[in-house]
C-alpha positions in Angstrom: 145.4 -95.0 71.7 141.8 -94.7 70.5 140.6 -95.7 74.0 142.5 -93.4 75.5 140.9 -90.5 72.9 137.7 -91.5 74.5 138.7 -90.8 77.9 140.6 -87.7 77.0 137.4 -86.1 75.4 135.3 -87.4 78.4 137.4 -85.6 81.1 137.5 -82.5 79.1 133.5 -82.8 78.6 133.2 -83.0 82.5 135.7 -80.2 83.1 134.1 -77.9 80.7 130.7 -78.7 81.7 131.6 -77.7 85.2 133.2 -74.7 84.3 130.4 -73.7 81.9 127.9 -74.3 85.5 130.5 -71.8 87.2 130.5 -68.9 84.6 126.5 -69.4 84.2 126.1 -69.1 87.8 128.1 -65.9 87.7 126.2 -64.4 84.8 123.0 -65.1 86.6 124.3 -63.0 89.6 125.5 -59.9 87.7 122.7 -58.0 89.9 123.4 -59.7 93.1 124.5 -57.1 95.7 128.2 -58.2 97.1 128.3 -61.3 95.0 131.7 -62.9 94.4 132.5 -64.5 91.3 134.4 -67.6 90.8 137.0 -68.7 87.9 137.8 -72.2 86.7 141.5 -73.6 87.1 142.4 -76.3 85.2 145.1 -79.0 85.5 146.6 -81.9 83.2 146.1 -85.6 84.2 148.9 -87.9 83.7 150.9 -87.9 80.2 152.6 -90.6 78.2 155.9 -89.4 77.1 156.4 -90.5 73.3 159.7 -92.3 72.3 161.6 -89.8 69.9 165.5 -89.4 68.8 164.8 -85.6 69.0 166.0 -85.2 72.4 166.6 -81.7 72.1 163.3 -80.7 70.2 161.2 -78.1 71.6 158.1 -80.0 70.4 156.0 -81.4 73.0 156.6 -85.0 72.9 153.5 -86.4 75.1 150.1 -87.2 74.9 147.8 -86.2 77.6 145.4 -88.6 79.2 142.7 -85.8 79.9 142.1 -82.7 81.9 140.4 -82.1 85.2 138.9 -79.3 87.0 141.6 -78.3 89.4 139.7 -75.5 91.7 137.0 -73.1 91.6 138.7 -70.0 92.7 137.0 -66.7 94.2 137.5 -63.4 92.2 138.4 -61.0 95.1 138.2 -57.9 93.3 135.7 -55.3 94.2 132.3 -54.7 92.6 130.9 -51.5 91.3 129.4 -49.2 93.9 125.8 -48.3 93.5 124.2 -45.0 95.4 121.2 -45.5 97.7 119.0 -43.2 99.5 119.4 -45.2 102.9 121.9 -44.7 105.2 121.6 -48.2 106.3 122.8 -49.1 103.1 127.0 -50.0 103.7 129.5 -50.9 101.5 133.2 -51.9 102.4 135.8 -50.1 100.6 138.6 -52.6 101.5 138.8 -55.8 102.5 136.6 -57.6 105.1 133.0 -59.1 105.7 130.1 -58.3 107.4 128.7 -60.8 109.7 125.2 -61.8 110.1 123.8 -64.7 112.3 122.6 -67.7 110.4 120.6 -70.7 111.4 123.5 -71.7 113.9 126.9 -70.2 113.0 127.5 -66.8 111.6 127.6 -65.9 107.9 129.9 -63.4 106.0 128.9 -61.2 103.2 129.7 -58.1 101.4 126.0 -57.3 101.0 125.5 -54.2 103.3 121.7 -53.7 102.2 120.8 -53.5 105.8 117.6 -51.9 107.3 115.9 -51.4 110.7 113.1 -53.5 111.5 109.5 -52.5 113.1 111.3 -54.1 116.6 114.3 -51.6 115.7 116.7 -54.6 115.2 119.5 -54.3 112.6 118.8 -57.0 109.8 119.4 -58.0 106.4 116.7 -57.4 103.6 115.4 -61.0 104.4 115.5 -60.6 108.1 119.0 -61.9 109.4 120.3 -60.3 112.3 123.3 -58.0 111.9 126.2 -58.7 114.2 128.2 -56.3 116.3 129.2 -55.0 119.7 126.4 -53.0 121.5 127.0 -50.1 123.7 126.4 -50.8 127.4 124.8 -47.1 127.4 121.2 -48.2 127.4 119.4 -49.1 130.7 115.7 -49.8 130.9 114.8 -47.5 127.8 117.0 -44.6 129.1 120.3 -43.3 127.5 123.0 -43.6 130.6 125.9 -42.0 129.1 126.6 -40.3 125.5 129.4 -42.2 123.8 131.4 -40.7 120.7 132.5 -44.4 120.0 132.1 -48.0 120.8 135.2 -50.2 120.5 134.7 -53.8 119.1 134.6 -56.7 121.5 136.0 -60.1 121.1 135.1 -62.0 118.0 133.3 -64.5 120.0 131.5 -61.9 122.0 129.8 -60.4 118.9 126.0 -60.1 119.0 122.7 -59.2 117.4 122.3 -55.5 117.2 119.3 -54.9 118.6 118.2 -51.7 120.0 115.0 -50.5 121.9 111.9 -48.9 120.0 111.7 -46.4 122.7 114.6 -44.5 124.1 114.8 -41.2 126.1 117.8 -39.0 126.7 117.7 -37.6 130.2 117.8 -33.9 131.2 121.4 -32.5 132.4 121.1 -29.3 134.2 122.8 -26.3 133.4 125.9 -25.9 135.9 127.8 -23.0 134.1 126.8 -19.9 131.6 129.3 -18.0 129.6 128.9 -14.6 128.5 130.5 -12.2 126.0 130.2 -9.1 124.3 131.0 -5.3 124.6 129.3 -2.8 127.1 129.6 0.2 125.1 130.7 3.5 126.8 128.9 5.3 124.0 125.2 4.0 124.9 122.9 6.2 126.4 120.3 3.7 127.8 120.4 3.0 131.3 120.7 -0.9 131.2 122.5 -3.3 128.8 121.0 -6.9 129.0 122.5 -10.2 128.1 120.5 -13.5 128.5 121.2 -17.3 128.5 119.0 -20.3 128.6 119.4 -22.5 131.6 117.8 -25.9 132.5 116.9 -26.8 136.1 117.1 -30.3 137.6 113.5 -30.6 136.8 114.1 -30.5 132.9 112.6 -27.0 132.8 114.3 -24.3 130.7 114.5 -21.0 132.5 116.1 -17.6 131.4 119.3 -16.1 133.1 119.5 -12.5 132.6 122.2 -10.0 133.1 121.5 -6.4 133.5 124.5 -4.0 133.4 124.2 -0.4 134.3 127.3 2.3 134.7 128.3 3.2 138.1 127.9 6.6 139.0 130.2 8.1 139.6 132.9 6.8 137.2 136.3 6.3 138.6 139.1 6.7 136.4 141.1 5.0 134.6 138.7 2.6 133.4 135.1 2.0 133.8 132.9 0.2 136.5 129.7 -1.3 135.8 126.8 -2.9 138.1 125.5 -6.3 137.1 122.2 -7.8 138.5 122.1 -11.6 137.7 118.2 -13.1 137.6 117.0 -16.4 137.0 113.5 -16.5 135.9 110.7 -18.1 133.8 110.9 -17.7 129.9 107.8 -15.2 130.2 109.4 -13.4 133.1 106.5 -13.8 135.6 108.4 -15.9 138.3 111.8 -15.0 139.5 113.7 -17.7 141.2 116.9 -15.7 142.4 118.6 -12.3 142.1 122.3 -11.7 142.7 124.3 -8.6 142.3 127.8 -7.9 141.5 130.5 -5.2 140.2 132.6 -5.7 137.1 135.8 -3.6 136.5 137.5 -2.8 133.3 140.8 -1.1 132.7 141.2 1.9 130.4 141.6 -0.3 127.3 138.4 -2.0 128.1 139.8 -5.2 129.3 138.0 -7.0 132.2 140.0 -6.8 135.3 137.6 -8.2 137.8 134.1 -9.5 138.7 132.4 -10.0 142.0 129.5 -11.8 140.3 130.0 -15.6 140.5 127.1 -17.7 140.6 123.3 -18.0 140.9 120.8 -20.5 141.9 118.3 -21.9 139.2 115.5 -23.5 141.2 118.2 -25.9 143.4 120.6 -26.0 140.8 123.9 -23.5 141.1 124.8 -22.0 137.9 128.4 -20.4 137.9 128.6 -17.1 135.8 131.6 -16.8 133.5 132.2 -13.4 132.3 135.6 -13.9 130.9 138.8 -12.2 131.7 140.8 -9.6 129.8 139.4 -9.5 126.5 138.1 -13.0 126.6 134.4 -12.5 127.4 133.0 -9.1 128.3 134.8 -6.1 127.4 134.0 -2.2 127.9 135.0 -0.1 125.0 133.7 3.0 122.8 132.1 0.6 120.1 128.5 -0.4 119.8 126.8 -2.9 122.4 126.9 -6.6 121.3 126.5 -9.7 123.3 127.0 -13.5 123.2 125.9 -16.3 125.6 126.1 -19.9 125.9 125.7 -22.5 128.6 126.0 -26.2 129.4 123.2 -28.5 129.9 120.9 -30.6 128.0 117.1 -30.8 127.6 115.6 -34.1 127.7 114.8 -35.8 124.4 112.8 -38.7 122.7 114.2 -41.2 120.2 114.0 -39.8 116.7 115.6 -43.0 115.0 118.7 -44.7 114.3 121.1 -44.0 111.6 124.5 -45.5 110.7 127.5 -43.4 109.8 130.7 -44.4 107.4 132.5 -46.0 110.3 129.8 -48.5 110.9 128.7 -46.9 114.2 125.0 -46.8 115.1 123.6 -43.6 116.3 120.7 -42.5 118.1 119.1 -39.3 117.4 117.0 -37.3 119.8 114.4 -34.7 119.5 116.7 -32.3 121.7 119.2 -32.5 118.8 121.6 -34.9 120.6 123.3 -38.2 119.2 125.2 -41.0 120.6 126.7 -44.1 119.5 124.8 -47.1 120.8 126.6 -49.8 118.8 129.2 -50.6 116.1 128.9 -52.8 113.2 131.6 -55.7 113.2 133.6 -56.2 110.1 135.5 -59.4 110.0 138.5 -60.6 108.3 140.2 -64.0 107.1 143.5 -65.3 106.7 142.5 -66.8 103.1 139.3 -65.1 101.7 139.1 -67.8 98.9 138.8 -70.5 101.2 135.3 -69.4 102.6 132.7 -71.4 101.6 129.7 -70.2 99.8 126.6 -70.8 101.2 124.1 -69.1 98.6 124.5 -66.1 96.6 126.6 -63.5 98.4 126.7 -65.3 101.9 129.7 -67.4 102.8 130.6 -69.6 106.0 133.9 -69.9 107.8 136.1 -73.4 106.7 139.0 -74.8 107.4 140.8 -73.3 104.4 139.8 -69.7 105.1 140.9 -69.8 108.8 139.0 -68.5 111.8 137.2 -65.3 111.7 139.5 -62.2 113.3 139.4 -58.7 113.8 142.2 -56.4 113.0 143.8 -54.3 116.0 145.8 -51.1 116.2 149.1 -50.2 117.6 147.4 -50.5 121.1 145.7 -53.9 120.7 142.2 -52.6 120.3 139.9 -54.5 118.0 139.2 -52.3 114.9 137.1 -52.4 111.8 140.4 -52.3 109.8 138.9 -50.7 106.6 136.7 -47.9 105.3 133.1 -48.2 105.3 130.9 -46.0 103.2 127.0 -45.5 103.6 124.4 -44.8 101.1 126.2 -47.0 98.9 126.1 -50.9 98.1 128.9 -52.8 96.5 127.6 -54.7 93.4 128.5 -58.0 91.9 132.0 -58.2 90.6 131.2 -60.2 87.8 131.7 -58.3 84.3 128.9 -59.3 81.8 131.1 -59.1 78.6 133.9 -61.2 80.5 131.5 -63.9 81.4 129.9 -64.0 77.9 133.7 -64.4 76.3 134.5 -67.0 78.7 131.2 -68.9 78.1 131.7 -69.0 74.3 135.4 -70.3 74.9 134.3 -72.9 77.0 131.3 -74.0 74.7 134.1 -74.1 71.9 136.1 -76.3 73.9 133.4 -78.4 74.8 132.4 -78.8 71.2 136.1 -79.8 70.4 136.1 -82.6 73.2 132.7 -83.9 71.8 134.2 -84.1 68.3 137.3 -85.8 69.5 135.1 -88.7 70.9 133.3 -88.6 67.7 136.3 -88.9 65.8 137.9 -91.9 68.1 134.4 -93.8 67.7 134.8 -93.1 63.8 138.2 -94.4 63.8 137.6 -97.4 66.0 134.8 -98.8 63.5 137.2 -98.5 60.7 139.8 -100.5 62.6 137.3 -103.1 63.3 136.1 -103.2 60.0 139.6 -103.7 58.5 140.1 -106.4 61.2 136.9 -108.1 59.5 
């Protein structure tokens, strides 16, 4: 029995020392972004039942032969969010892991402290590439299509998110100009003018000017206006095309018809939309007002890349346009606790965790499957006060096991002395 006490104490020392190491590692990483703490779970080794006549007794009639550290389990609770000043700092609000390219296989982490390096590649603070789906809308440094979103590809197709350092947004010529406002019947001016900016096929912005004059004489009921459309340079020195028409309004000021339909803008035909009824140009007794809009986009150069709360990488251009050019992948596992820690806040896939996967929507499309917030980082989920308390408890248990070995040693000496 005294020999058994030695083994019991030694197993307790070994188990508590391992548990102390786990807690110490947790406490050492209270400031590590995305860190997941671990807890120790113990189990008893074989027990020896004592012979007793009190079969119905509630007293435990067994003597344990030691304990062992059964498992070290990951704490899956969420850490506290920390505010930052960078849109590239991301935090996952729910379940999921960011993927980064390791030496050979992908690694997974909750640490979303990403940044764009000198080559405009999305990387971690120590240079590991972030994984995701690249858009197919960049070719030879030119944005070929403006995309609102880029769906995730398959898990095996995720790649390093690498973006060009220079990217241009091609111009789109204006094909339609829309006008609105009120041609006041009370105005004394001979002409009322409404203008809109229009872009030609050479990426030059010109002016489309509409000049309205009352038809003389007016034919009741309603009113009639002559309209002269002109495309010209912004300074008005060069005129490219002139078109004339007539617009008719009923007695309530609603637009009935217009013979002005389109105009040429240095090789690009621009349709002119004056509306219908009260949607567009009207003519009433109120004051003169005007509004205009046109499609088409001037060319732009890349300002930089940003990341939004959906994990989408957006390219911003000098012309004010934005386009999605990539989506950051968020991976999921059947058993997060089965992931193997590589270091700090980084993990690798294992047979216990299962293979990485993406969630899917009702239509079978891969989705992130959680909410992401930017300008925030998820801190360590280790609570200092809990860790220190556990450390004290385990240290006391370690001392008790040490004391049991000392006691068993003294008892053995006494027994040997008595036998002598």
